[in-house]
ZADO-1210 file (C-alpha; in nm, 4 decimals, padded with zeros to 6 digits):
<atoms>
<atom x="00.8224" y="-05.7778" z="00.8261" code="MET" pos="1"/>
<atom x="00.4504" y="-05.8585" z="00.8113" code="ARG" pos="2"/>
<atom x="00.2390" y="-05.6174" z="00.6011" code="PRO" pos="3"/>
<atom x="-00.0050" y="-05.3860" z="00.7753" code="THR" pos="4"/>
<atom x="-00.3798" y="-05.4164" z="00.7258" code="ILE" pos="5"/>
<atom x="-00.3693" y="-05.0975" z="00.5123" code="CYS" pos="6"/>
<atom x="-00.0996" y="-05.2521" z="00.2921" code="GLU" pos="7"/>
<atom x="-00.2966" y="-05.5753" z="00.2567" code="LEU" pos="8"/>
<atom x="-00.6092" y="-05.3961" z="00.1372" code="VAL" pos="9"/>
<atom x="-00.4193" y="-05.1357" z="-00.0654" code="GLY" pos="10"/>
<atom x="-00.5149" y="-04.8286" z="00.1425" code="VAL" pos="11"/>
<atom x="-00.2923" y="-04.5184" z="00.1291" code="ASN" pos="12"/>
<atom x="-00.3388" y="-04.2745" z="00.4172" code="TYR" pos="13"/>
<atom x="-00.2181" y="-03.9878" z="00.1950" code="GLY" pos="14"/>
<atom x="-00.4937" y="-04.0644" z="-00.0561" code="ASP" pos="15"/>
<atom x="-00.7504" y="-04.0725" z="00.2246" code="ILE" pos="16"/>
<atom x="-00.6328" y="-03.7339" z="00.3518" code="GLU" pos="17"/>
<atom x="-00.6565" y="-03.5773" z="00.0037" code="MET" pos="18"/>
<atom x="-01.0049" y="-03.7257" z="-00.0529" code="LYS" pos="19"/>
<atom x="-01.1216" y="-03.5920" z="00.2816" code="GLU" pos="20"/>
<atom x="-00.9833" y="-03.2477" z="00.1936" code="ARG" pos="21"/>
<atom x="-01.1693" y="-03.2546" z="-00.1383" code="ARG" pos="22"/>
<atom x="-01.4917" y="-03.3146" z="00.0564" code="LYS" pos="23"/>
<atom x="-01.4388" y="-02.9911" z="00.2485" code="MET" pos="24"/>
<atom x="-01.6327" y="-02.6906" z="00.1236" code="THR" pos="25"/>
<atom x="-01.4556" y="-02.3627" z="00.0529" code="LYS" pos="26"/>
<atom x="-01.6155" y="-02.2264" z="00.3681" code="ARG" pos="27"/>
<atom x="-01.4621" y="-02.5173" z="00.5628" code="ASP" pos="28"/>
<atom x="-01.1184" y="-02.4465" z="00.4131" code="VAL" pos="29"/>
<atom x="-01.1481" y="-02.0750" z="00.4982" code="ALA" pos="30"/>
<atom x="-01.2647" y="-02.1569" z="00.8519" code="THR" pos="31"/>
<atom x="-00.9628" y="-02.3813" z="00.8986" code="GLN" pos="32"/>
<atom x="-00.7345" y="-02.1054" z="00.7651" code="PHE" pos="33"/>
<atom x="-00.8793" y="-01.8460" z="01.0035" code="LEU" pos="34"/>
<atom x="-00.8701" y="-02.0811" z="01.3004" code="ASP" pos="35"/>
<atom x="-00.4992" y="-02.1492" z="01.2382" code="SER" pos="36"/>
<atom x="-00.4108" y="-01.7789" z="01.2058" code="ASN" pos="37"/>
<atom x="-00.6766" y="-01.6125" z="01.4235" code="LEU" pos="38"/>
<atom x="-00.4358" y="-01.4329" z="01.6605" code="THR" pos="39"/>
<atom x="-00.2836" y="-01.2473" z="01.3651" code="GLN" pos="40"/>
<atom x="-00.6154" y="-01.0903" z="01.2662" code="PHE" pos="41"/>
<atom x="-00.8122" y="-00.8094" z="01.4299" code="ARG" pos="42"/>
<atom x="-01.1528" y="-00.6540" z="01.3731" code="CYS" pos="43"/>
<atom x="-01.1404" y="-00.3744" z="01.1103" code="PRO" pos="44"/>
<atom x="-01.4434" y="-00.2080" z="01.2724" code="SER" pos="45"/>
<atom x="-01.3206" y="-00.1676" z="01.6310" code="CYS" pos="46"/>
<atom x="-00.9647" y="-00.3079" z="01.6253" code="HIS" pos="47"/>
<atom x="-01.0483" y="-00.5713" z="01.8885" code="ALA" pos="48"/>
<atom x="-00.8997" y="-00.9186" z="01.8575" code="ALA" pos="49"/>
<atom x="-01.1056" y="-01.1866" z="01.6910" code="PHE" pos="50"/>
<atom x="-01.2417" y="-01.4259" z="01.9523" code="ARG" pos="51"/>
<atom x="-01.3499" y="-01.7263" z="01.7485" code="GLN" pos="52"/>
<atom x="-01.4512" y="-01.8620" z="01.4114" code="VAL" pos="53"/>
<atom x="-01.7450" y="-02.1010" z="01.4236" code="ALA" pos="54"/>
<atom x="-02.0331" y="-02.2011" z="01.1965" code="ASP" pos="55"/>
<atom x="-01.8929" y="-01.9905" z="00.9123" code="GLY" pos="56"/>
<atom x="-01.8712" y="-01.6711" z="01.1188" code="THR" pos="57"/>
<atom x="-01.5688" y="-01.4947" z="01.2652" code="VAL" pos="58"/>
<atom x="-01.6481" y="-01.2825" z="01.5715" code="THR" pos="59"/>
<atom x="-01.4412" y="-01.0222" z="01.7552" code="CYS" pos="60"/>
<atom x="-01.4295" y="-00.9606" z="02.1302" code="GLU" pos="61"/>
<atom x="-01.6682" y="-00.6647" z="02.0915" code="ALA" pos="62"/>
<atom x="-01.9240" y="-00.8823" z="01.9117" code="GLY" pos="63"/>
<atom x="-01.8744" y="-00.7699" z="01.5520" code="HIS" pos="64"/>
<atom x="-01.9392" y="-01.0686" z="01.3265" code="ALA" pos="65"/>
<atom x="-01.8304" y="-01.1372" z="00.9686" code="PHE" pos="66"/>
<atom x="-01.9814" y="-01.4250" z="00.7736" code="ASP" pos="67"/>
<atom x="-01.7889" y="-01.6391" z="00.5297" code="LEU" pos="68"/>
<atom x="-01.9582" y="-01.6701" z="00.1910" code="SER" pos="69"/>
<atom x="-02.0117" y="-02.0064" z="00.0230" code="LYS" pos="70"/>
<atom x="-01.6946" y="-01.9307" z="-00.1730" code="LYS" pos="71"/>
<atom x="-01.5018" y="-01.8941" z="00.1523" code="GLY" pos="72"/>
<atom x="-01.4580" y="-01.5162" z="00.1162" code="THR" pos="73"/>
<atom x="-01.5112" y="-01.2440" z="00.3768" code="LEU" pos="74"/>
<atom x="-01.6633" y="-00.8967" z="00.3480" code="PHE" pos="75"/>
<atom x="-01.4933" y="-00.6523" z="00.5864" code="PHE" pos="76"/>
<atom x="-01.6478" y="-00.3245" z="00.4599" code="LEU" pos="77"/>
<atom x="-01.9455" y="-00.1479" z="00.6161" code="LYS" pos="78"/>
<atom x="-02.0978" y="-00.1096" z="00.2698" code="ALA" pos="79"/>
<atom x="-01.9981" y="-00.2048" z="-00.0872" code="PRO" pos="80"/>
<atom x="-01.7756" y="00.0411" z="-00.2733" code="VAL" pos="81"/>
<atom x="-01.8385" y="00.1067" z="-00.6416" code="THR" pos="82"/>
<atom x="-01.5249" y="00.1006" z="-00.8583" code="THR" pos="83"/>
<atom x="-01.4543" y="00.1107" z="-01.2317" code="GLU" pos="84"/>
<atom x="-01.3372" y="-00.2504" z="-01.2184" code="TYR" pos="85"/>
<atom x="-01.6270" y="-00.4494" z="-01.3629" code="THR" pos="86"/>
<atom x="-01.6627" y="-00.8257" z="-01.3659" code="THR" pos="87"/>
<atom x="-01.5969" y="-00.8239" z="-01.7425" code="GLU" pos="88"/>
<atom x="-01.2740" y="-00.6274" z="-01.7012" code="MET" pos="89"/>
<atom x="-01.1589" y="-00.8476" z="-01.4136" code="LEU" pos="90"/>
<atom x="-01.2393" y="-01.1660" z="-01.6069" code="THR" pos="91"/>
<atom x="-01.0207" y="-01.0439" z="-01.8919" code="ASN" pos="92"/>
<atom x="-00.7439" y="-00.9613" z="-01.6435" code="ARG" pos="93"/>
<atom x="-00.7730" y="-01.3133" z="-01.5054" code="GLN" pos="94"/>
<atom x="-00.7367" y="-01.4513" z="-01.8593" code="LYS" pos="95"/>
<atom x="-00.4207" y="-01.2494" z="-01.9348" code="VAL" pos="96"/>
<atom x="-00.2553" y="-01.3157" z="-01.5990" code="LEU" pos="97"/>
<atom x="-00.3577" y="-01.6808" z="-01.6147" code="GLY" pos="98"/>
<atom x="-00.1691" y="-01.7036" z="-01.9450" code="ALA" pos="99"/>
<atom x="00.1490" y="-01.6055" z="-01.7597" code="GLY" pos="100"/>
<atom x="00.1770" y="-01.2304" z="-01.8239" code="PHE" pos="101"/>
<atom x="00.3022" y="-01.1595" z="-01.4699" code="PHE" pos="102"/>
<atom x="00.4892" y="-01.4875" z="-01.4116" code="ASP" pos="103"/>
<atom x="00.8506" y="-01.3668" z="-01.4670" code="PRO" pos="104"/>
<atom x="00.7844" y="-01.0667" z="-01.2427" code="MET" pos="105"/>
<atom x="00.6194" y="-01.2849" z="-00.9771" code="LEU" pos="106"/>
<atom x="00.9231" y="-01.5125" z="-00.9736" code="LYS" pos="107"/>
<atom x="01.1300" y="-01.2097" z="-00.8685" code="VAL" pos="108"/>
<atom x="00.8715" y="-01.1139" z="-00.6040" code="VAL" pos="109"/>
<atom x="00.8688" y="-01.4687" z="-00.4691" code="GLN" pos="110"/>
<atom x="01.2471" y="-01.4640" z="-00.4221" code="ARG" pos="111"/>
<atom x="01.2130" y="-01.1936" z="-00.1575" code="PHE" pos="112"/>
<atom x="00.9339" y="-01.3539" z="00.0474" code="LEU" pos="113"/>
<atom x="01.0013" y="-01.5224" z="00.3799" code="THR" pos="114"/>
<atom x="00.7794" y="-01.7917" z="00.5387" code="PRO" pos="115"/>
<atom x="00.4757" y="-01.6827" z="00.7390" code="GLY" pos="116"/>
<atom x="00.1471" y="-01.5008" z="00.6901" code="LEU" pos="117"/>
<atom x="00.1616" y="-01.2848" z="00.3762" code="ILE" pos="118"/>
<atom x="-00.0857" y="-01.0261" z="00.2485" code="LEU" pos="119"/>
<atom x="-00.1444" y="-00.9461" z="-00.1176" code="ASP" pos="120"/>
<atom x="-00.2762" y="-00.5905" z="-00.0732" code="ALA" pos="121"/>
<atom x="-00.4868" y="-00.4981" z="-00.3758" code="GLY" pos="122"/>
<atom x="-00.5110" y="-00.8588" z="-00.4942" code="SER" pos="123"/>
<atom x="-00.7667" y="-00.7961" z="-00.7682" code="GLY" pos="124"/>
<atom x="-00.9246" y="-01.1160" z="-00.8964" code="GLU" pos="125"/>
<atom x="-00.6715" y="-01.3277" z="-00.7076" code="GLY" pos="126"/>
<atom x="-00.4426" y="-01.4623" z="-00.9814" code="THR" pos="127"/>
<atom x="-00.1256" y="-01.3162" z="-00.8270" code="THR" pos="128"/>
<atom x="-00.2201" y="-01.4381" z="-00.4786" code="THR" pos="129"/>
<atom x="-00.2857" y="-01.7919" z="-00.6006" code="LYS" pos="130"/>
<atom x="00.0391" y="-01.8005" z="-00.7994" code="TRP" pos="131"/>
<atom x="00.2410" y="-01.6921" z="-00.4968" code="LEU" pos="132"/>
<atom x="00.0603" y="-01.9362" z="-00.2659" code="ALA" pos="133"/>
<atom x="00.1341" y="-02.2243" z="-00.5038" code="THR" pos="134"/>
<atom x="00.5030" y="-02.1322" z="-00.5315" code="HIS" pos="135"/>
<atom x="00.5473" y="-02.0520" z="-00.1591" code="GLN" pos="136"/>
<atom x="00.3769" y="-02.3528" z="00.0066" code="PRO" pos="137"/>
<atom x="00.5410" y="-02.2888" z="00.3457" code="ASN" pos="138"/>
<atom x="00.3445" y="-01.9624" z="00.3845" code="SER" pos="139"/>
<atom x="-00.0214" y="-01.8670" z="00.4270" code="ALA" pos="140"/>
<atom x="-00.1626" y="-01.6013" z="00.1932" code="PHE" pos="141"/>
<atom x="-00.4462" y="-01.3508" z="00.2253" code="VAL" pos="142"/>
<atom x="-00.5708" y="-01.1458" z="-00.0701" code="GLY" pos="143"/>
<atom x="-00.7599" y="-00.8227" z="00.0035" code="ILE" pos="144"/>
<atom x="-00.9206" y="-00.5877" z="-00.2460" code="ASP" pos="145"/>
<atom x="-01.1829" y="-00.3141" z="-00.2157" code="ILE" pos="146"/>
<atom x="-01.3706" y="-00.4516" z="-00.5194" code="SER" pos="147"/>
<atom x="-01.6387" y="-00.7071" z="-00.4344" code="LYS" pos="148"/>
<atom x="-01.6555" y="-00.8347" z="-00.7976" code="PRO" pos="149"/>
<atom x="-01.2792" y="-00.8942" z="-00.7825" code="ALA" pos="150"/>
<atom x="-01.3006" y="-01.0996" z="-00.4614" code="ILE" pos="151"/>
<atom x="-01.6034" y="-01.2885" z="-00.5948" code="THR" pos="152"/>
<atom x="-01.3910" y="-01.3946" z="-00.8938" code="LEU" pos="153"/>
<atom x="-01.0977" y="-01.4750" z="-00.6659" code="ALA" pos="154"/>
<atom x="-01.3175" y="-01.7125" z="-00.4693" code="GLY" pos="155"/>
<atom x="-01.4395" y="-01.8900" z="-00.7833" code="SER" pos="156"/>
<atom x="-01.3050" y="-02.2180" z="-00.9144" code="GLY" pos="157"/>
<atom x="-01.1900" y="-02.5225" z="-00.7202" code="PRO" pos="158"/>
<atom x="-01.0019" y="-02.4774" z="-00.3948" code="ALA" pos="159"/>
<atom x="-00.6317" y="-02.5503" z="-00.4319" code="SER" pos="160"/>
<atom x="-00.4067" y="-02.7342" z="-00.1874" code="GLU" pos="161"/>
<atom x="-00.2612" y="-02.3996" z="-00.0739" code="HIS" pos="162"/>
<atom x="-00.5822" y="-02.1968" z="-00.0988" code="GLN" pos="163"/>
<atom x="-00.5446" y="-01.8297" z="00.0045" code="PRO" pos="164"/>
<atom x="-00.8084" y="-01.6517" z="00.2080" code="LEU" pos="165"/>
<atom x="-00.9771" y="-01.3708" z="00.0096" code="PHE" pos="166"/>
<atom x="-01.1598" y="-01.0731" z="00.1587" code="ALA" pos="167"/>
<atom x="-01.3208" y="-00.7476" z="00.0510" code="VAL" pos="168"/>
<atom x="-01.1511" y="-00.4820" z="00.2584" code="GLY" pos="169"/>
<atom x="-00.9983" y="-00.1357" z="00.2773" code="ASP" pos="170"/>
<atom x="-00.6197" y="-00.0959" z="00.2723" code="LEU" pos="171"/>
<atom x="-00.6672" y="00.1932" z="00.5166" code="ALA" pos="172"/>
<atom x="-00.8234" y="-00.0442" z="00.7753" code="ARG" pos="173"/>
<atom x="-00.6459" y="-00.3765" z="00.7392" code="LEU" pos="174"/>
<atom x="-00.7920" y="-00.6638" z="00.9459" code="PRO" pos="175"/>
<atom x="-00.4585" y="-00.7619" z="01.1000" code="PHE" pos="176"/>
<atom x="-00.2993" y="-00.7289" z="01.4406" code="ALA" pos="177"/>
<atom x="00.0062" y="-00.5083" z="01.4834" code="ASP" pos="178"/>
<atom x="00.3420" y="-00.6462" z="01.3699" code="ASN" pos="179"/>
<atom x="00.2138" y="-00.9883" z="01.2656" code="GLY" pos="180"/>
<atom x="00.2739" y="-01.0251" z="00.8911" code="LEU" pos="181"/>
<atom x="00.5884" y="-01.1849" z="00.7514" code="ALA" pos="182"/>
<atom x="00.5327" y="-01.0192" z="00.4165" code="GLY" pos="183"/>
<atom x="00.3161" y="-00.7759" z="00.2249" code="LEU" pos="184"/>
<atom x="00.2936" y="-00.7633" z="-00.1543" code="VAL" pos="185"/>
<atom x="00.1507" y="-00.4571" z="-00.3327" code="ASN" pos="186"/>
<atom x="00.1422" y="-00.5075" z="-00.7104" code="ILE" pos="187"/>
<atom x="00.0380" y="-00.2199" z="-00.9407" code="LEU" pos="188"/>
<atom x="-00.2064" y="-00.1126" z="-00.6735" code="SER" pos="189"/>
<atom x="-00.2693" y="00.1874" z="-00.4468" code="PRO" pos="190"/>
<atom x="-00.0919" y="00.1669" z="-00.1124" code="ALA" pos="191"/>
<atom x="-00.1324" y="00.2791" z="00.2475" code="ASN" pos="192"/>
<atom x="00.2191" y="00.2856" z="00.3914" code="TYR" pos="193"/>
<atom x="00.1085" y="00.3782" z="00.7426" code="GLN" pos="194"/>
<atom x="-00.1030" y="00.0623" z="00.7621" code="GLU" pos="195"/>
<atom x="00.1663" y="-00.1445" z="00.5923" code="PHE" pos="196"/>
<atom x="00.4156" y="-00.0356" z="00.8580" code="ASP" pos="197"/>
<atom x="00.1700" y="-00.1219" z="01.1363" code="ARG" pos="198"/>
<atom x="00.0964" y="-00.4793" z="01.0284" code="VAL" pos="199"/>
<atom x="00.4458" y="-00.5934" z="00.9239" code="LEU" pos="200"/>
<atom x="00.6526" y="-00.7831" z="01.1801" code="ALA" pos="201"/>
<atom x="01.0176" y="-00.6999" z="01.2520" code="PRO" pos="202"/>
<atom x="01.2170" y="-00.8645" z="00.9734" code="GLY" pos="203"/>
<atom x="00.9055" y="-00.8712" z="00.7528" code="GLY" pos="204"/>
<atom x="00.9220" y="-00.7686" z="00.3886" code="ARG" pos="205"/>
<atom x="00.7222" y="-00.5100" z="00.1960" code="LEU" pos="206"/>
<atom x="00.7407" y="-00.5712" z="-00.1790" code="ILE" pos="207"/>
<atom x="00.6010" y="-00.2960" z="-00.4003" code="LYS" pos="208"/>
<atom x="00.5761" y="-00.3536" z="-00.7765" code="VAL" pos="209"/>
<atom x="00.5628" y="-00.0340" z="-00.9830" code="ILE" pos="210"/>
<atom x="00.5109" y="-00.0184" z="-01.3619" code="PRO" pos="211"/>
<atom x="00.8142" y="00.1204" z="-01.5400" code="ASN" pos="212"/>
<atom x="00.8321" y="00.3585" z="-01.8377" code="ALA" pos="213"/>
<atom x="00.8079" y="00.0857" z="-02.1054" code="HIS" pos="214"/>
<atom x="00.5162" y="-00.1028" z="-01.9469" code="TYR" pos="215"/>
<atom x="00.2651" y="-00.1843" z="-02.2252" code="LEU" pos="216"/>
<atom x="00.4480" y="00.0598" z="-02.4540" code="GLN" pos="217"/>
<atom x="00.3245" y="-00.1113" z="-02.7727" code="GLU" pos="218"/>
<atom x="-00.0370" y="-00.0878" z="-02.6589" code="LEU" pos="219"/>
<atom x="00.0137" y="00.2733" z="-02.5525" code="ARG" pos="220"/>
<atom x="00.1608" y="00.3626" z="-02.8951" code="ALA" pos="221"/>
<atom x="-00.1249" y="00.1886" z="-03.0741" code="LEU" pos="222"/>
<atom x="-00.4027" y="00.3457" z="-02.8681" code="VAL" pos="223"/>
<atom x="-00.2497" y="00.6908" z="-02.8093" code="TYR" pos="224"/>
<atom x="00.0105" y="00.7694" z="-03.0787" code="PRO" pos="225"/>
<atom x="00.0383" y="01.1232" z="-02.9388" code="GLU" pos="226"/>
<atom x="-00.0757" y="01.3334" z="-02.6433" code="GLY" pos="227"/>
<atom x="-00.0498" y="01.2915" z="-02.2654" code="ASN" pos="228"/>
<atom x="-00.1207" y="00.9188" z="-02.2711" code="HIS" pos="229"/>
<atom x="00.1519" y="00.8404" z="-02.5275" code="ALA" pos="230"/>
<atom x="00.4180" y="00.8066" z="-02.2560" code="THR" pos="231"/>
<atom x="00.4251" y="00.6970" z="-01.8918" code="TYR" pos="232"/>
<atom x="00.6329" y="00.8298" z="-01.6041" code="ASP" pos="233"/>
<atom x="00.6365" y="00.6353" z="-01.2768" code="ASN" pos="234"/>
<atom x="00.8221" y="00.9200" z="-01.1041" code="GLY" pos="235"/>
<atom x="00.5422" y="01.0401" z="-00.8718" code="PRO" pos="236"/>
<atom x="00.4622" y="00.6888" z="-00.7465" code="VAL" pos="237"/>
<atom x="00.8271" y="00.5929" z="-00.7047" code="LYS" pos="238"/>
<atom x="00.9245" y="00.9193" z="-00.5323" code="ARG" pos="239"/>
<atom x="00.6389" y="00.8807" z="-00.2839" code="HIS" pos="240"/>
<atom x="00.7515" y="00.5259" z="-00.2069" code="PHE" pos="241"/>
<atom x="01.1213" y="00.6152" z="-00.1762" code="MET" pos="242"/>
<atom x="01.0413" y="00.9135" z="00.0479" code="ALA" pos="243"/>
<atom x="00.8807" y="00.6691" z="00.2895" code="HIS" pos="244"/>
<atom x="01.1414" y="00.3941" z="00.2430" code="TYR" pos="245"/>
<atom x="01.4715" y="00.5577" z="00.1393" code="PRO" pos="246"/>
<atom x="01.6670" y="00.2358" z="00.2024" code="ASN" pos="247"/>
<atom x="01.4553" y="00.0221" z="-00.0313" code="ALA" pos="248"/>
<atom x="01.6332" y="-00.1904" z="-00.2901" code="SER" pos="249"/>
<atom x="01.4946" y="-00.1792" z="-00.6447" code="VAL" pos="250"/>
<atom x="01.5174" y="-00.4595" z="-00.9007" code="THR" pos="251"/>
<atom x="01.4163" y="-00.3859" z="-01.2638" code="PRO" pos="252"/>
<atom x="01.2252" y="-00.6621" z="-01.4443" code="VAL" pos="253"/>
<atom x="01.1530" y="-00.6350" z="-01.8166" code="SER" pos="254"/>
<atom x="01.0493" y="-00.8909" z="-02.0794" code="TYR" pos="255"/>
<atom x="00.8368" y="-00.9413" z="-02.3904" code="ASP" pos="256"/>
<atom x="00.5073" y="-01.1281" z="-02.3699" code="PHE" pos="257"/>
<atom x="00.3615" y="-01.2935" z="-02.6797" code="ASP" pos="258"/>
<atom x="-00.0018" y="-01.2233" z="-02.7627" code="LEU" pos="259"/>
<atom x="-00.2609" y="-01.4205" z="-02.9562" code="THR" pos="260"/>
<atom x="-00.5559" y="-01.2234" z="-03.1006" code="PRO" pos="261"/>
<atom x="-00.7664" y="-01.3514" z="-02.8099" code="ASP" pos="262"/>
<atom x="-00.5110" y="-01.2444" z="-02.5500" code="LEU" pos="263"/>
<atom x="-00.4716" y="-00.9040" z="-02.7143" code="PHE" pos="264"/>
<atom x="-00.8485" y="-00.8489" z="-02.6954" code="ALA" pos="265"/>
<atom x="-00.8396" y="-00.9463" z="-02.3261" code="ALA" pos="266"/>
<atom x="-00.5422" y="-00.7166" z="-02.2623" code="LEU" pos="267"/>
<atom x="-00.7249" y="-00.4266" z="-02.4286" code="PHE" pos="268"/>
<atom x="-01.0292" y="-00.4909" z="-02.2098" code="ALA" pos="269"/>
<atom x="-00.8409" y="-00.5326" z="-01.8797" code="MET" pos="270"/>
<atom x="-00.6381" y="-00.2113" z="-01.8548" code="THR" pos="271"/>
<atom x="-00.7556" y="00.1422" z="-01.7657" code="PRO" pos="272"/>
<atom x="-00.5120" y="00.2604" z="-02.0335" code="LEU" pos="273"/>
<atom x="-00.7771" y="00.1904" z="-02.2978" code="THR" pos="274"/>
<atom x="-01.0827" y="00.3324" z="-02.1222" code="TRP" pos="275"/>
<atom x="-01.0754" y="00.6551" z="-02.3238" code="GLN" pos="276"/>
<atom x="-01.0393" y="00.4681" z="-02.6540" code="ALA" pos="277"/>
<atom x="-01.3520" y="00.2526" z="-02.6496" code="MET" pos="278"/>
<atom x="-01.4933" y="00.4418" z="-02.9477" code="ASP" pos="279"/>
<atom x="-01.1983" y="00.3068" z="-03.1503" code="ARG" pos="280"/>
<atom x="-01.2042" y="-00.0440" z="-03.0063" code="LYS" pos="281"/>
<atom x="-01.2964" y="-00.2295" z="-03.3287" code="SER" pos="282"/>
<atom x="-01.0218" y="-00.0632" z="-03.5355" code="ALA" pos="283"/>
<atom x="-00.7611" y="-00.1204" z="-03.2626" code="ILE" pos="284"/>
<atom x="-00.8535" y="-00.4874" z="-03.2204" code="LEU" pos="285"/>
<atom x="-00.8410" y="-00.5369" z="-03.5963" code="GLN" pos="286"/>
<atom x="-00.4884" y="-00.3941" z="-03.6101" code="GLN" pos="287"/>
<atom x="-00.3795" y="-00.5934" z="-03.3038" code="GLY" pos="288"/>
<atom x="-00.0418" y="-00.6697" z="-03.1466" code="LEU" pos="289"/>
<atom x="00.1702" y="-00.9849" z="-03.1496" code="THR" pos="290"/>
<atom x="00.3632" y="-00.8983" z="-02.8335" code="HIS" pos="291"/>
<atom x="00.3765" y="-00.6418" z="-02.5557" code="VAL" pos="292"/>
<atom x="00.6449" y="-00.5251" z="-02.3122" code="THR" pos="293"/>
<atom x="00.6160" y="-00.6024" z="-01.9422" code="ALA" pos="294"/>
<atom x="00.8370" y="-00.3534" z="-01.7566" code="ASP" pos="295"/>
<atom x="00.8423" y="-00.3237" z="-01.3768" code="PHE" pos="296"/>
<atom x="01.0453" y="-00.2139" z="-01.0786" code="GLU" pos="297"/>
<atom x="01.0286" y="-00.4478" z="-00.7795" code="VAL" pos="298"/>
<atom x="01.1054" y="-00.2439" z="-00.4667" code="ALA" pos="299"/>
<atom x="01.1823" y="-00.4312" z="-00.1437" code="VAL" pos="300"/>
<atom x="01.1931" y="-00.3072" z="00.2153" code="VAL" pos="301"/>
<atom x="01.2865" y="-00.5158" z="00.5194" code="THR" pos="302"/>
<atom x="01.1312" y="-00.3931" z="00.8428" code="VAL" pos="303"/>
<atom x="01.3955" y="-00.3288" z="01.1140" code="PRO" pos="304"/>
</atoms>
């Protein structure tokens, strides 16, 4: 068999495709993502279908327009919302999660996902969304959080091969059409079950991750040796979830996570658990921890 011209000159079409993709801006990647999944979105302002995405702007049938940032992120709120989650706190969270703190739990979450469009509701700075997108390449992922600093961080860094779409949005007004999502992940985050029910497709999966009683127990004992914060009870959150989804299955996930002094300092800075102990920060960091318990319940519901 005679060699092709590409073989003679040593050209690999796969390499060309990857090089061309690397030339794409994050806005280009996000535009391509939206164009491929446009029918599964809807305008959060008026609930009309999105008509088109062109020149970095997605527009609904009623004329509402949302511009993609240079980082390829969208802003779906009418005005920014101030939260306690600062860029410094979120950067520390990114450091701890990037070191693998959630990985064993995310492996359990990933087992329950089915292919399709999947929302990470309350995605924070995007580490969980990116992990899931990398490990579930046959799906498309969207990360939504109400914190603009969180989504700004999520959009930072180089675009990956399976880059999620990130947006600032309200879980009470999700920008999705009815019954279109194959999956919805809600990890240690507030929830809106009415909206979750609306956007999930028949056969779709809702996966809710709830902290269990021993979550960060070593940090809790160090920071609050006594008083109301010394223990944690997930009862109210779990009862609310189970009242809405009485047939949910629950999988416990618990493991130890090793800490370096640097990771312990980042862990201290990332969690609301320590907010009332900032006056003792230096003494607590000096004492430190070498490991901490990660303890979760992964609750799964399949939509009829």
